C-alpha positions in Angstrom: 136.2 -189.1 -74.4 135.1 -189.4 -70.8 134.6 -186.2 -68.6 137.4 -185.7 -66.0 136.3 -183.4 -63.4 138.5 -182.1 -60.4 137.3 -183.2 -57.0 137.1 -179.6 -55.9 134.6 -178.8 -58.7 132.1 -181.5 -57.9 128.5 -180.3 -57.0 126.8 -182.7 -54.5 123.4 -182.3 -56.2 124.7 -183.0 -59.7 126.7 -186.0 -58.5 123.5 -187.3 -56.9 121.6 -186.9 -60.1 124.3 -188.7 -62.0 124.2 -191.6 -59.5 120.3 -192.0 -60.0 120.8 -191.7 -63.8 123.0 -194.9 -63.8 126.3 -193.4 -64.4 129.5 -195.3 -63.7 132.2 -193.4 -62.0 135.9 -193.4 -61.0 136.4 -191.5 -57.9 138.7 -190.9 -54.9 138.2 -192.5 -51.6 140.2 -192.5 -48.2 142.2 -195.4 -49.6 142.5 -195.5 -53.5 140.4 -194.7 -56.6 137.2 -196.6 -56.7 135.0 -197.6 -59.5 131.3 -197.2 -58.6 127.6 -196.9 -59.5 124.2 -197.1 -58.0 124.2 -200.5 -56.5 120.6 -201.1 -57.2 121.0 -200.5 -61.0 121.5 -203.8 -62.7 122.7 -202.3 -66.0 125.4 -200.1 -64.3 126.5 -203.0 -62.1 127.1 -205.1 -65.1 129.1 -202.4 -66.8 131.5 -202.5 -63.8 131.6 -206.2 -64.1 132.7 -205.8 -67.7 135.4 -203.0 -66.8 136.8 -205.3 -64.0 136.5 -208.6 -65.9 135.0 -209.8 -62.5 132.1 -212.0 -63.1 132.0 -214.3 -60.0 132.9 -212.4 -56.9 130.6 -209.9 -55.1 131.2 -206.1 -54.9 131.1 -203.9 -51.8 129.0 -201.0 -51.3 129.1 -197.6 -49.8 126.2 -197.4 -47.3 123.8 -194.6 -47.8 124.0 -194.1 -43.9 125.1 -195.7 -40.7 121.3 -196.0 -39.8 120.9 -197.9 -43.1 123.6 -200.3 -42.0 121.9 -200.7 -38.6 118.4 -201.3 -40.1 119.6 -203.7 -42.8 122.5 -205.9 -41.4 123.5 -207.7 -38.2 126.2 -205.6 -36.8 127.5 -204.6 -33.4 127.5 -200.9 -32.5 131.2 -201.0 -31.7 132.0 -201.7 -35.3 129.6 -199.0 -36.5 131.3 -196.4 -34.3 134.6 -197.1 -36.3 133.0 -195.6 -39.4 133.8 -193.8 -41.5 137.1 -195.3 -41.9 139.3 -197.5 -44.2 137.3 -200.7 -43.5 135.2 -202.9 -45.5 132.8 -204.9 -43.2 131.5 -208.3 -44.5 127.9 -208.3 -43.0 125.0 -210.7 -43.2 122.1 -208.8 -44.7 118.6 -209.1 -43.2 117.0 -209.0 -46.6 118.2 -210.0 -50.1 116.5 -207.0 -51.8 118.9 -204.2 -50.9 121.1 -204.2 -53.9 121.1 -205.6 -57.5 121.5 -209.4 -57.4 124.6 -208.7 -59.7 126.4 -207.1 -56.7 126.2 -210.0 -54.2 126.5 -213.8 -53.9 124.2 -215.0 -51.2 123.4 -213.0 -48.2 126.6 -211.3 -47.3 127.7 -207.9 -48.4 130.8 -205.8 -48.1 129.8 -202.4 -46.5 132.1 -199.3 -46.7 131.8 -195.8 -45.4 135.1 -194.1 -46.5 136.5 -191.3 -44.4 136.7 -188.9 -47.5 134.6 -185.7 -48.3 133.1 -187.6 -51.4 131.2 -190.0 -49.1 128.5 -187.5 -48.0 128.1 -186.3 -51.5 127.5 -190.0 -52.7 125.2 -190.6 -49.7 122.9 -187.8 -50.9 121.7 -190.1 -53.5 120.2 -192.2 -50.6 121.1 -195.5 -52.4 123.8 -198.0 -51.8 126.8 -197.3 -54.2 129.1 -200.0 -55.6 132.5 -199.5 -54.4 135.5 -201.5 -56.0 139.1 -200.6 -56.8 139.7 -199.4 -60.4 141.6 -202.2 -62.0 141.0 -205.4 -63.9 140.7 -208.1 -61.4 144.0 -209.6 -60.5 145.9 -206.4 -61.5 147.1 -203.7 -59.0 144.8 -200.8 -58.3 145.5 -197.2 -59.5 146.6 -194.5 -57.2 146.6 -191.8 -59.9 144.0 -191.1 -62.9 146.9 -190.5 -65.3 148.1 -194.1 -64.8 144.7 -195.7 -65.5 144.6 -197.2 -69.0 142.4 -195.2 -71.6 140.6 -198.5 -72.3 139.2 -198.3 -68.6 138.7 -194.5 -68.6 136.6 -194.8 -71.8 134.2 -197.4 -70.3 133.0 -195.0 -67.4 130.8 -191.9 -67.6 132.6 -189.5 -65.1 136.2 -189.4 -63.6 136.7 -187.4 -60.5 140.3 -186.6 -60.1 141.8 -185.7 -56.8 145.5 -186.2 -57.8 147.8 -188.9 -56.4 146.2 -191.0 -53.5 148.9 -192.5 -51.2 146.9 -195.1 -49.1 146.4 -198.8 -49.5 143.0 -200.7 -50.2 140.7 -200.9 -47.3 140.9 -203.6 -44.6 138.3 -206.3 -45.1 136.8 -207.7 -41.9 134.2 -210.5 -42.0 131.8 -209.8 -39.2 129.5 -212.7 -39.9 131.0 -215.4 -37.6 131.3 -215.5 -33.9 134.7 -213.7 -34.1 135.7 -211.1 -36.6 138.0 -212.3 -39.3 140.4 -210.2 -41.2 140.2 -211.3 -44.9 142.7 -208.6 -46.3 
C-alpha cells in the first residue's frame, strides 16, 4: 500500500531526499494533482510513462529555479516575470542534456513553476521534476486523491494529499515561434 501523507506534514528535506532516490509522486499543484519524479532519472520517468500509458508525447517539468530557465532556454524576461503561475511554457532548450531523453521529444520542453507551496520544496532537490496530470492519457485528470483509482495509487511511492483541488490544468503556451501560441 502506498504512503499517503497530508501536505501539512511534508518535510522539505525528506521530500528532496525522496526525489533524489527516484521516488514517483502524486502531489498537489496550483491547478490539479500532478504525477512527478526527478526528470533526470530514466527509470522513474519510465514508471510515469507506464502509469499514464503515454509512450509518445513529452512531459513537462517543474524548473528548479527561474535562473535555471534563463540559463538553459530561450525565453523573454516578460514571460519569466509571470512565474510562478498556472502556465506551462513550451521552450526551446539550449542543450539536450537537461533531462532524461524519456521526458522530451526533440529540443522543446514544457516548463512549469506552479504557484503552490510545494514548488519551493520540490526545487530544494535542485533537479528538474516531471509534472503531468494524474490520469491515464486521454482520461480526465483528478482533483481529489480519493477519486484516483487504486491501480494508479499503487504504482507510485508517495501520495501527498491536500484535499480537493478546484482549478483547471495549466495553460500551455508555445514560446518557440515568433509569436506565442496557446496550445491549451
